[in-house]
PDBQT receptor file of N, H, CA, C and O in Angstrom, charges set to zero:
ATOM      1  N   UNK A   1       6.748   8.540 -16.038  1.00  0.00    +0.000 N 
ATOM      2  CA  UNK A   1       6.203   7.361 -15.184  1.00  0.00    +0.000 C 
ATOM      3  C   UNK A   1       5.473   8.108 -14.164  1.00  0.00    +0.000 C 
ATOM      4  O   UNK A   1       5.804   9.279 -13.984  1.00  0.00    +0.000 OA
ATOM      5  N   UNK A   2       4.690   7.690 -13.589  1.00  0.00    +0.000 N 
ATOM      6  H   UNK A   2       4.421   6.738 -13.735  1.00  0.00    +0.000 HD
ATOM      7  CA  UNK A   2       3.373   8.669 -12.700  1.00  0.00    +0.000 C 
ATOM      8  C   UNK A   2       4.093   8.178 -11.412  1.00  0.00    +0.000 C 
ATOM      9  O   UNK A   2       4.620   7.084 -11.210  1.00  0.00    +0.000 OA
ATOM     10  N   UNK A   3       3.984   9.255 -10.591  1.00  0.00    +0.000 N 
ATOM     11  H   UNK A   3       3.556  10.143 -10.755  1.00  0.00    +0.000 HD
ATOM     12  CA  UNK A   3       4.402   9.046  -9.054  1.00  0.00    +0.000 C 
ATOM     13  C   UNK A   3       3.654   8.383  -8.480  1.00  0.00    +0.000 C 
ATOM     14  O   UNK A   3       2.459   8.511  -8.746  1.00  0.00    +0.000 OA
ATOM     15  N   UNK A   4       4.101   7.375  -7.424  1.00  0.00    +0.000 N 
ATOM     16  H   UNK A   4       5.072   7.271  -7.208  1.00  0.00    +0.000 HD
ATOM     17  CA  UNK A   4       2.789   6.836  -6.331  1.00  0.00    +0.000 C 
ATOM     18  C   UNK A   4       1.727   7.490  -5.684  1.00  0.00    +0.000 C 
ATOM     19  O   UNK A   4       0.629   7.087  -5.303  1.00  0.00    +0.000 OA
ATOM     20  N   UNK A   5       2.411   8.838  -5.627  1.00  0.00    +0.000 N 
ATOM     21  H   UNK A   5       3.303   9.166  -5.937  1.00  0.00    +0.000 HD
ATOM     22  CA  UNK A   5       1.327   9.521  -4.849  1.00  0.00    +0.000 C 
ATOM     23  C   UNK A   5       0.061  10.499  -5.510  1.00  0.00    +0.000 C 
ATOM     24  O   UNK A   5      -0.798  11.223  -5.009  1.00  0.00    +0.000 OA
ATOM     25  N   UNK A   6       0.413  10.133  -6.833  1.00  0.00    +0.000 N 
ATOM     26  H   UNK A   6       1.112   9.545  -7.241  1.00  0.00    +0.000 HD
ATOM     27  CA  UNK A   6      -0.543  10.699  -8.157  1.00  0.00    +0.000 C 
ATOM     28  C   UNK A   6      -1.414   9.881  -8.178  1.00  0.00    +0.000 C 
ATOM     29  O   UNK A   6      -2.595  10.227  -8.213  1.00  0.00    +0.000 OA
ATOM     30  N   UNK A   7      -1.002   8.497  -8.160  1.00  0.00    +0.000 N 
ATOM     31  H   UNK A   7      -0.043   8.216  -8.132  1.00  0.00    +0.000 HD
ATOM     32  CA  UNK A   7      -1.912   7.492  -8.359  1.00  0.00    +0.000 C 
ATOM     33  C   UNK A   7      -2.810   7.433  -7.303  1.00  0.00    +0.000 C 
ATOM     34  O   UNK A   7      -4.013   7.307  -7.534  1.00  0.00    +0.000 OA
ATOM     35  N   UNK A   8      -2.174   7.544  -5.641  1.00  0.00    +0.000 N 
ATOM     36  H   UNK A   8      -1.197   7.647  -5.454  1.00  0.00    +0.000 HD
ATOM     37  CA  UNK A   8      -3.190   7.248  -4.826  1.00  0.00    +0.000 C 
ATOM     38  C   UNK A   8      -4.158   8.285  -5.273  1.00  0.00    +0.000 C 
ATOM     39  O   UNK A   8      -5.281   7.783  -5.240  1.00  0.00    +0.000 OA
ATOM     40  N   UNK A   9      -4.190   9.259  -5.592  1.00  0.00    +0.000 N 
ATOM     41  H   UNK A   9      -3.277   9.667  -5.619  1.00  0.00    +0.000 HD
ATOM     42  CA  UNK A   9      -5.357  10.196  -5.720  1.00  0.00    +0.000 C 
ATOM     43  C   UNK A   9      -6.303  10.485  -6.597  1.00  0.00    +0.000 C 
ATOM     44  O   UNK A   9      -7.426  10.970  -6.458  1.00  0.00    +0.000 OA
ATOM     45  N   UNK A  10      -5.341   9.903  -8.080  1.00  0.00    +0.000 N 
ATOM     46  H   UNK A  10      -4.429   9.509  -8.192  1.00  0.00    +0.000 HD
ATOM     47  CA  UNK A  10      -6.514   9.545  -9.206  1.00  0.00    +0.000 C 
ATOM     48  C   UNK A  10      -7.959   8.935  -8.781  1.00  0.00    +0.000 C 
ATOM     49  O   UNK A  10      -8.174   8.544  -7.634  1.00  0.00    +0.000 OA
ATOM     50  N   UNK A  11      -8.874   8.893  -9.762  1.00  0.00    +0.000 N 
ATOM     51  H   UNK A  11      -8.699   9.211 -10.694  1.00  0.00    +0.000 HD
ATOM     52  CA  UNK A  11     -10.018   8.152  -9.772  1.00  0.00    +0.000 C 
ATOM     53  C   UNK A  11     -10.473   8.377 -10.735  1.00  0.00    +0.000 C 
ATOM     54  O   UNK A  11     -10.384   9.456 -11.321  1.00  0.00    +0.000 OA
ATOM     55  N   UNK A  12     -11.345   6.931 -11.290  1.00  0.00    +0.000 N 
ATOM     56  H   UNK A  12     -11.417   6.055 -10.814  1.00  0.00    +0.000 HD
ATOM     57  CA  UNK A  12     -12.200   7.017 -12.449  1.00  0.00    +0.000 C 
ATOM     58  C   UNK A  12     -13.102   7.959 -12.617  1.00  0.00    +0.000 C 
ATOM     59  O   UNK A  12     -14.037   8.030 -11.820  1.00  0.00    +0.000 OA
ATOM     60  N   UNK A  13     -12.990   8.860 -13.689  1.00  0.00    +0.000 N 
ATOM     61  H   UNK A  13     -12.230   8.802 -14.336  1.00  0.00    +0.000 HD
ATOM     62  CA  UNK A  13     -13.867   9.972 -13.717  1.00  0.00    +0.000 C 
ATOM     63  C   UNK A  13     -15.391   9.623 -14.137  1.00  0.00    +0.000 C 
ATOM     64  O   UNK A  13     -16.255  10.462 -14.393  1.00  0.00    +0.000 OA
ATOM     65  N   UNK A  14     -15.566   8.058 -14.158  1.00  0.00    +0.000 N 
ATOM     66  H   UNK A  14     -14.864   7.377 -13.950  1.00  0.00    +0.000 HD
ATOM     67  CA  UNK A  14     -17.172   8.013 -14.561  1.00  0.00    +0.000 C 
ATOM     68  C   UNK A  14     -17.635   7.207 -13.622  1.00  0.00    +0.000 C 
ATOM     69  O   UNK A  14     -18.849   7.032 -13.519  1.00  0.00    +0.000 OA
ATOM     70  N   UNK A  15     -16.616   6.503 -12.670  1.00  0.00    +0.000 N 
ATOM     71  H   UNK A  15     -15.630   6.646 -12.754  1.00  0.00    +0.000 HD
ATOM     72  CA  UNK A  15     -17.392   5.681 -11.145  1.00  0.00    +0.000 C 
ATOM     73  C   UNK A  15     -16.704   6.502  -9.957  1.00  0.00    +0.000 C 
ATOM     74  O   UNK A  15     -17.200   6.651  -8.840  1.00  0.00    +0.000 OA
ATOM     75  N   UNK A  16     -15.547   6.979 -10.366  1.00  0.00    +0.000 N 
ATOM     76  H   UNK A  16     -15.144   6.858 -11.273  1.00  0.00    +0.000 HD
ATOM     77  CA  UNK A  16     -15.060   7.578  -9.293  1.00  0.00    +0.000 C 
ATOM     78  C   UNK A  16     -14.231   6.503  -8.449  1.00  0.00    +0.000 C 
ATOM     79  O   UNK A  16     -13.850   6.861  -7.335  1.00  0.00    +0.000 OA
ATOM     80  N   UNK A  17     -13.922   5.212  -8.892  1.00  0.00    +0.000 N 
ATOM     81  H   UNK A  17     -14.232   4.922  -9.797  1.00  0.00    +0.000 HD
ATOM     82  CA  UNK A  17     -13.464   4.264  -8.741  1.00  0.00    +0.000 C 
ATOM     83  C   UNK A  17     -11.891   4.303  -8.552  1.00  0.00    +0.000 C 
ATOM     84  O   UNK A  17     -11.373   4.990  -9.433  1.00  0.00    +0.000 OA
ATOM     85  N   UNK A  18     -11.046   3.801  -7.717  1.00  0.00    +0.000 N 
ATOM     86  H   UNK A  18     -11.466   3.243  -7.002  1.00  0.00    +0.000 HD
ATOM     87  CA  UNK A  18      -9.292   3.892  -8.029  1.00  0.00    +0.000 C 
ATOM     88  C   UNK A  18      -9.191   3.370  -9.419  1.00  0.00    +0.000 C 
ATOM     89  O   UNK A  18      -9.982   2.634 -10.009  1.00  0.00    +0.000 OA
ATOM     90  N   UNK A  19      -8.073   3.888  -9.833  1.00  0.00    +0.000 N 
ATOM     91  H   UNK A  19      -7.430   4.486  -9.354  1.00  0.00    +0.000 HD
ATOM     92  CA  UNK A  19      -7.422   3.139 -10.687  1.00  0.00    +0.000 C 
ATOM     93  C   UNK A  19      -6.337   2.634 -10.762  1.00  0.00    +0.000 C 
ATOM     94  O   UNK A  19      -5.868   2.622  -9.623  1.00  0.00    +0.000 OA
ATOM     95  N   UNK A  20      -5.317   1.987 -11.811  1.00  0.00    +0.000 N 
ATOM     96  H   UNK A  20      -5.698   1.997 -12.735  1.00  0.00    +0.000 HD
ATOM     97  CA  UNK A  20      -4.171   1.313 -11.313  1.00  0.00    +0.000 C 
ATOM     98  C   UNK A  20      -3.573   1.504 -12.392  1.00  0.00    +0.000 C 
ATOM     99  O   UNK A  20      -4.239   1.614 -13.421  1.00  0.00    +0.000 OA
ATOM    100  N   UNK A  21      -2.303   1.583 -12.419  1.00  0.00    +0.000 N 
ATOM    101  H   UNK A  21      -1.763   1.493 -11.582  1.00  0.00    +0.000 HD
ATOM    102  CA  UNK A  21      -1.541   1.719 -13.292  1.00  0.00    +0.000 C 
ATOM    103  C   UNK A  21      -1.137   0.125 -14.345  1.00  0.00    +0.000 C 
ATOM    104  O   UNK A  21      -0.615  -0.765 -13.673  1.00  0.00    +0.000 OA
ATOM    105  N   UNK A  22      -1.322  -0.155 -15.618  1.00  0.00    +0.000 N 
ATOM    106  H   UNK A  22      -1.746   0.567 -16.164  1.00  0.00    +0.000 HD
ATOM    107  CA  UNK A  22      -1.306  -1.490 -15.938  1.00  0.00    +0.000 C 
ATOM    108  C   UNK A  22       0.076  -1.914 -16.238  1.00  0.00    +0.000 C 
ATOM    109  O   UNK A  22       1.087  -1.334 -15.841  1.00  0.00    +0.000 OA
ATOM    110  N   UNK A  23       0.036  -2.972 -16.969  1.00  0.00    +0.000 N 
ATOM    111  H   UNK A  23      -0.785  -3.443 -17.292  1.00  0.00    +0.000 HD
ATOM    112  CA  UNK A  23       1.950  -3.574 -16.923  1.00  0.00    +0.000 C 
ATOM    113  C   UNK A  23       2.766  -3.041 -17.862  1.00  0.00    +0.000 C 
ATOM    114  O   UNK A  23       3.957  -3.252 -17.634  1.00  0.00    +0.000 OA
ATOM    115  N   UNK A  24       2.409  -2.113 -19.326  1.00  0.00    +0.000 N 
ATOM    116  H   UNK A  24       1.441  -1.941 -19.511  1.00  0.00    +0.000 HD
ATOM    117  CA  UNK A  24       3.327  -1.682 -19.555  1.00  0.00    +0.000 C 
ATOM    118  C   UNK A  24       3.208  -0.369 -19.509  1.00  0.00    +0.000 C 
ATOM    119  O   UNK A  24       3.262   0.312 -20.533  1.00  0.00    +0.000 OA
ATOM    120  N   UNK A  25       2.997   0.240 -18.072  1.00  0.00    +0.000 N 
ATOM    121  H   UNK A  25       2.953  -0.312 -17.240  1.00  0.00    +0.000 HD
ATOM    122  CA  UNK A  25       3.253   1.471 -17.784  1.00  0.00    +0.000 C 
ATOM    123  C   UNK A  25       2.791   2.539 -18.631  1.00  0.00    +0.000 C 
ATOM    124  O   UNK A  25       3.309   3.654 -18.569  1.00  0.00    +0.000 OA
ATOM    125  N   UNK A  26       1.527   2.176 -19.686  1.00  0.00    +0.000 N 
ATOM    126  H   UNK A  26       1.106   1.270 -19.736  1.00  0.00    +0.000 HD
ATOM    127  CA  UNK A  26       1.320   3.309 -20.553  1.00  0.00    +0.000 C 
ATOM    128  C   UNK A  26      -0.353   3.866 -20.542  1.00  0.00    +0.000 C 
ATOM    129  O   UNK A  26      -0.935   4.557 -21.379  1.00  0.00    +0.000 OA
ATOM    130  N   UNK A  27      -0.789   3.348 -19.416  1.00  0.00    +0.000 N 
ATOM    131  H   UNK A  27      -0.316   2.787 -18.737  1.00  0.00    +0.000 HD
ATOM    132  CA  UNK A  27      -2.095   3.897 -19.094  1.00  0.00    +0.000 C 
ATOM    133  C   UNK A  27      -2.859   3.134 -17.510  1.00  0.00    +0.000 C 
ATOM    134  O   UNK A  27      -2.559   2.136 -16.855  1.00  0.00    +0.000 OA
ATOM    135  N   UNK A  28      -3.605   3.861 -17.410  1.00  0.00    +0.000 N 
ATOM    136  H   UNK A  28      -3.848   4.672 -17.942  1.00  0.00    +0.000 HD
ATOM    137  CA  UNK A  28      -4.648   3.795 -16.024  1.00  0.00    +0.000 C 
ATOM    138  C   UNK A  28      -5.977   2.699 -16.116  1.00  0.00    +0.000 C 
ATOM    139  O   UNK A  28      -6.904   3.060 -16.841  1.00  0.00    +0.000 OA
ATOM    140  N   UNK A  29      -6.091   1.515 -15.485  1.00  0.00    +0.000 N 
ATOM    141  H   UNK A  29      -5.338   1.221 -14.896  1.00  0.00    +0.000 HD
ATOM    142  CA  UNK A  29      -6.794   0.922 -15.751  1.00  0.00    +0.000 C 
ATOM    143  C   UNK A  29      -7.919   0.914 -14.504  1.00  0.00    +0.000 C 
ATOM    144  O   UNK A  29      -7.565   0.871 -13.326  1.00  0.00    +0.000 OA
ATOM    145  N   UNK A  30      -9.505   0.967 -14.981  1.00  0.00    +0.000 N 
ATOM    146  H   UNK A  30      -9.792   1.002 -15.938  1.00  0.00    +0.000 HD
ATOM    147  CA  UNK A  30     -10.463   1.395 -14.084  1.00  0.00    +0.000 C 
ATOM    148  C   UNK A  30     -11.199  -0.309 -14.458  1.00  0.00    +0.000 C 
ATOM    149  O   UNK A  30     -11.706  -0.708 -15.507  1.00  0.00    +0.000 OA
ATOM    150  N   UNK A  31     -10.980  -1.081 -13.037  1.00  0.00    +0.000 N 
ATOM    151  H   UNK A  31     -10.569  -0.756 -12.185  1.00  0.00    +0.000 HD
ATOM    152  CA  UNK A  31     -11.432  -2.430 -13.125  1.00  0.00    +0.000 C 
ATOM    153  C   UNK A  31     -12.953  -2.179 -13.172  1.00  0.00    +0.000 C 
ATOM    154  O   UNK A  31     -13.514  -2.924 -13.974  1.00  0.00    +0.000 OA
ATOM    155  N   UNK A  32     -13.873  -1.211 -12.435  1.00  0.00    +0.000 N 
ATOM    156  H   UNK A  32     -13.417  -0.605 -11.783  1.00  0.00    +0.000 HD
ATOM    157  CA  UNK A  32     -15.048  -1.302 -12.401  1.00  0.00    +0.000 C 
ATOM    158  C   UNK A  32     -15.694  -0.960 -13.581  1.00  0.00    +0.000 C 
ATOM    159  O   UNK A  32     -16.825  -1.440 -13.665  1.00  0.00    +0.000 OA
ATOM    160  N   UNK A  33     -15.306  -0.231 -14.585  1.00  0.00    +0.000 N 
ATOM    161  H   UNK A  33     -14.388   0.159 -14.517  1.00  0.00    +0.000 HD
ATOM    162  CA  UNK A  33     -15.858  -0.001 -15.885  1.00  0.00    +0.000 C 
ATOM    163  C   UNK A  33     -15.323  -0.619 -16.818  1.00  0.00    +0.000 C 
ATOM    164  O   UNK A  33     -15.894  -0.584 -17.908  1.00  0.00    +0.000 OA
ATOM    165  N   UNK A  34     -14.079  -1.364 -16.682  1.00  0.00    +0.000 N 
ATOM    166  H   UNK A  34     -13.615  -1.393 -15.797  1.00  0.00    +0.000 HD
ATOM    167  CA  UNK A  34     -13.171  -1.711 -17.883  1.00  0.00    +0.000 C 
ATOM    168  C   UNK A  34     -12.663  -0.927 -19.055  1.00  0.00    +0.000 C 
ATOM    169  O   UNK A  34     -12.408  -1.166 -20.236  1.00  0.00    +0.000 OA
ATOM    170  N   UNK A  35     -12.619   0.089 -18.266  1.00  0.00    +0.000 N 
ATOM    171  H   UNK A  35     -12.826   0.283 -17.307  1.00  0.00    +0.000 HD
ATOM    172  CA  UNK A  35     -11.793   1.377 -19.222  1.00  0.00    +0.000 C 
ATOM    173  C   UNK A  35     -10.418   1.436 -19.099  1.00  0.00    +0.000 C 
ATOM    174  O   UNK A  35     -10.067   0.943 -18.027  1.00  0.00    +0.000 OA
ATOM    175  N   UNK A  36      -9.435   1.872 -19.818  1.00  0.00    +0.000 N 
ATOM    176  H   UNK A  36      -9.721   2.273 -20.689  1.00  0.00    +0.000 HD
ATOM    177  CA  UNK A  36      -7.874   2.393 -19.946  1.00  0.00    +0.000 C 
ATOM    178  C   UNK A  36      -7.594   3.909 -20.663  1.00  0.00    +0.000 C 
ATOM    179  O   UNK A  36      -7.439   4.413 -21.776  1.00  0.00    +0.000 OA
ATOM    180  N   UNK A  37      -7.647   4.324 -19.016  1.00  0.00    +0.000 N 
ATOM    181  H   UNK A  37      -7.773   3.914 -18.112  1.00  0.00    +0.000 HD
ATOM    182  CA  UNK A  37      -7.098   5.591 -19.876  1.00  0.00    +0.000 C 
ATOM    183  C   UNK A  37      -5.659   5.869 -19.806  1.00  0.00    +0.000 C 
ATOM    184  O   UNK A  37      -4.990   6.023 -18.784  1.00  0.00    +0.000 OA
ATOM    185  N   UNK A  38      -5.153   5.926 -21.395  1.00  0.00    +0.000 N 
ATOM    186  H   UNK A  38      -5.696   5.801 -22.225  1.00  0.00    +0.000 HD
ATOM    187  CA  UNK A  38      -3.758   6.308 -22.014  1.00  0.00    +0.000 C 
ATOM    188  C   UNK A  38      -3.333   7.524 -20.677  1.00  0.00    +0.000 C 
ATOM    189  O   UNK A  38      -3.985   8.418 -20.138  1.00  0.00    +0.000 OA
ATOM    190  N   UNK A  39      -1.891   7.006 -20.502  1.00  0.00    +0.000 N 
ATOM    191  H   UNK A  39      -1.361   6.280 -20.940  1.00  0.00    +0.000 HD
ATOM    192  CA  UNK A  39      -0.674   8.052 -20.173  1.00  0.00    +0.000 C 
ATOM    193  C   UNK A  39       0.239   8.877 -21.546  1.00  0.00    +0.000 C 
ATOM    194  O   UNK A  39       0.539   8.112 -22.462  1.00  0.00    +0.000 OA
ATOM    195  N   UNK A  40       0.514   9.818 -21.651  1.00  0.00    +0.000 N 
ATOM    196  H   UNK A  40       0.271  10.440 -20.907  1.00  0.00    +0.000 HD
ATOM    197  CA  UNK A  40       0.763  10.325 -22.661  1.00  0.00    +0.000 C 
ATOM    198  C   UNK A  40       1.655  11.565 -21.976  1.00  0.00    +0.000 C 
ATOM    199  O   UNK A  40       1.159  12.504 -21.353  1.00  0.00    +0.000 OA
ATOM    200  N   UNK A  41       3.027  11.370 -22.221  1.00  0.00    +0.000 N 
ATOM    201  H   UNK A  41       3.431  10.608 -22.727  1.00  0.00    +0.000 HD
ATOM    202  CA  UNK A  41       4.474  12.232 -21.959  1.00  0.00    +0.000 C 
ATOM    203  C   UNK A  41       3.952  12.300 -20.210  1.00  0.00    +0.000 C 
ATOM    204  O   UNK A  41       3.892  13.279 -19.466  1.00  0.00    +0.000 OA
ATOM    205  N   UNK A  42       3.689  11.147 -19.998  1.00  0.00    +0.000 N 
ATOM    206  H   UNK A  42       3.738  10.352 -20.603  1.00  0.00    +0.000 HD
ATOM    207  CA  UNK A  42       3.361  11.167 -18.807  1.00  0.00    +0.000 C 
ATOM    208  C   UNK A  42       2.159  11.848 -17.928  1.00  0.00    +0.000 C 
ATOM    209  O   UNK A  42       2.139  11.977 -16.704  1.00  0.00    +0.000 OA
ATOM    210  N   UNK A  43       1.228  12.224 -18.812  1.00  0.00    +0.000 N 
ATOM    211  H   UNK A  43       1.244  12.120 -19.807  1.00  0.00    +0.000 HD
ATOM    212  CA  UNK A  43       0.292  12.640 -17.759  1.00  0.00    +0.000 C 
ATOM    213  C   UNK A  43      -1.170  12.041 -18.213  1.00  0.00    +0.000 C 
ATOM    214  O   UNK A  43      -1.701  12.410 -19.261  1.00  0.00    +0.000 OA
ATOM    215  N   UNK A  44      -1.667  11.248 -17.481  1.00  0.00    +0.000 N 
ATOM    216  H   UNK A  44      -1.236  10.949 -16.630  1.00  0.00    +0.000 HD
ATOM    217  CA  UNK A  44      -2.750  10.611 -17.599  1.00  0.00    +0.000 C 
ATOM    218  C   UNK A  44      -3.696  11.581 -18.262  1.00  0.00    +0.000 C 
ATOM    219  O   UNK A  44      -3.651  12.768 -17.937  1.00  0.00    +0.000 OA
ATOM    220  N   UNK A  45      -4.777  11.038 -19.412  1.00  0.00    +0.000 N 
ATOM    221  H   UNK A  45      -4.813  10.074 -19.676  1.00  0.00    +0.000 HD
ATOM    222  CA  UNK A  45      -5.432  11.283 -20.153  1.00  0.00    +0.000 C 
ATOM    223  C   UNK A  45      -6.760  10.960 -19.651  1.00  0.00    +0.000 C 
ATOM    224  O   UNK A  45      -7.458  10.221 -20.346  1.00  0.00    +0.000 OA
ATOM    225  N   UNK A  46      -7.271  11.462 -18.401  1.00  0.00    +0.000 N 
ATOM    226  H   UNK A  46      -6.704  12.062 -17.837  1.00  0.00    +0.000 HD
ATOM    227  CA  UNK A  46      -8.383  10.892 -17.879  1.00  0.00    +0.000 C 
ATOM    228  C   UNK A  46     -10.116  11.545 -18.205  1.00  0.00    +0.000 C 
ATOM    229  O   UNK A  46     -10.910  12.042 -17.405  1.00  0.00    +0.000 OA
ATOM    230  N   UNK A  47     -10.233  11.338 -19.435  1.00  0.00    +0.000 N 
ATOM    231  H   UNK A  47      -9.589  10.935 -20.085  1.00  0.00    +0.000 HD
ATOM    232  CA  UNK A  47     -11.625  11.553 -20.073  1.00  0.00    +0.000 C 
ATOM    233  C   UNK A  47     -12.429  10.619 -20.638  1.00  0.00    +0.000 C 
ATOM    234  O   UNK A  47     -12.189   9.849 -21.568  1.00  0.00    +0.000 OA
ATOM    235  N   UNK A  48     -13.459  10.770 -19.950  1.00  0.00    +0.000 N 
ATOM    236  H   UNK A  48     -13.654  11.396 -19.194  1.00  0.00    +0.000 HD
ATOM    237  CA  UNK A  48     -14.077   9.681 -20.910  1.00  0.00    +0.000 C 
ATOM    238  C   UNK A  48     -13.909   9.124 -21.935  1.00  0.00    +0.000 C 
ATOM    239  O   UNK A  48     -13.463   8.000 -22.167  1.00  0.00    +0.000 OA
ATOM    240  N   UNK A  49     -14.284   9.945 -22.619  1.00  0.00    +0.000 N 
ATOM    241  H   UNK A  49     -14.646  10.858 -22.431  1.00  0.00    +0.000 HD
ATOM    242  CA  UNK A  49     -14.851   9.949 -24.368  1.00  0.00    +0.000 C 
ATOM    243  C   UNK A  49     -13.451   9.720 -24.968  1.00  0.00    +0.000 C 
ATOM    244  O   UNK A  49     -13.321   9.599 -26.187  1.00  0.00    +0.000 OA
ATOM    245  N   UNK A  50     -12.133   9.644 -23.910  1.00  0.00    +0.000 N 
ATOM    246  H   UNK A  50     -12.239   9.743 -22.920  1.00  0.00    +0.000 HD
ATOM    247  CA  UNK A  50     -10.733   9.153 -24.249  1.00  0.00    +0.000 C 
ATOM    248  C   UNK A  50     -10.524   7.918 -24.356  1.00  0.00    +0.000 C 
ATOM    249  O   UNK A  50      -9.929   7.258 -25.207  1.00  0.00    +0.000 OA
ATOM    250  N   UNK A  51     -11.222   7.570 -23.143  1.00  0.00    +0.000 N 
ATOM    251  H   UNK A  51     -11.706   8.107 -22.451  1.00  0.00    +0.000 HD
ATOM    252  CA  UNK A  51     -10.759   6.008 -22.988  1.00  0.00    +0.000 C 
ATOM    253  C   UNK A  51     -11.070   4.745 -23.581  1.00  0.00    +0.000 C 
ATOM    254  O   UNK A  51     -12.232   4.382 -23.766  1.00  0.00    +0.000 OA
ATOM    255  N   UNK A  52     -10.043   4.048 -23.891  1.00  0.00    +0.000 N 
ATOM    256  H   UNK A  52      -9.099   4.342 -23.741  1.00  0.00    +0.000 HD
ATOM    257  CA  UNK A  52     -10.521   2.635 -24.378  1.00  0.00    +0.000 C 
ATOM    258  C   UNK A  52     -11.443   1.652 -23.459  1.00  0.00    +0.000 C 
ATOM    259  O   UNK A  52     -11.464   1.682 -22.228  1.00  0.00    +0.000 OA
ATOM    260  N   UNK A  53     -12.174   0.808 -24.258  1.00  0.00    +0.000 N 
ATOM    261  H   UNK A  53     -12.158   0.784 -25.258  1.00  0.00    +0.000 HD
ATOM    262  CA  UNK A  53     -12.896  -0.599 -23.338  1.00  0.00    +0.000 C 
ATOM    263  C   UNK A  53     -11.945  -1.493 -23.292  1.00  0.00    +0.000 C 
ATOM    264  O   UNK A  53     -11.097  -1.626 -24.175  1.00  0.00    +0.000 OA
ATOM    265  N   UNK A  54     -12.029  -2.293 -22.071  1.00  0.00    +0.000 N 
ATOM    266  H   UNK A  54     -12.718  -2.185 -21.353  1.00  0.00    +0.000 HD
ATOM    267  CA  UNK A  54     -11.127  -3.118 -22.265  1.00  0.00    +0.000 C 
ATOM    268  C   UNK A  54     -12.007  -4.578 -22.518  1.00  0.00    +0.000 C 
ATOM    269  O   UNK A  54     -11.554  -5.712 -22.362  1.00  0.00    +0.000 OA
ATOM    270  N   UNK A  55     -13.361  -4.221 -22.942  1.00  0.00    +0.000 N 
ATOM    271  H   UNK A  55     -13.729  -3.300 -23.069  1.00  0.00    +0.000 HD
ATOM    272  CA  UNK A  55     -13.688  -5.294 -23.553  1.00  0.00    +0.000 C 
ATOM    273  C   UNK A  55     -13.898  -5.999 -24.657  1.00  0.00    +0.000 C 
ATOM    274  O   UNK A  55     -14.262  -7.172 -24.580  1.00  0.00    +0.000 OA
TER     275      UNK A  55
């Protein structure tokens, strides 16, 4: 699980807005870009090219 301190400083690499943990706690969501950044082995993969579209 990602610590709250880390969540507080993480931002979307595309738009620089805040991200939030999804309900399943396996990804970070950028509401602005509508992208999901996966969390693998408790490490957020914050690469734009690996993000999944929420649309």
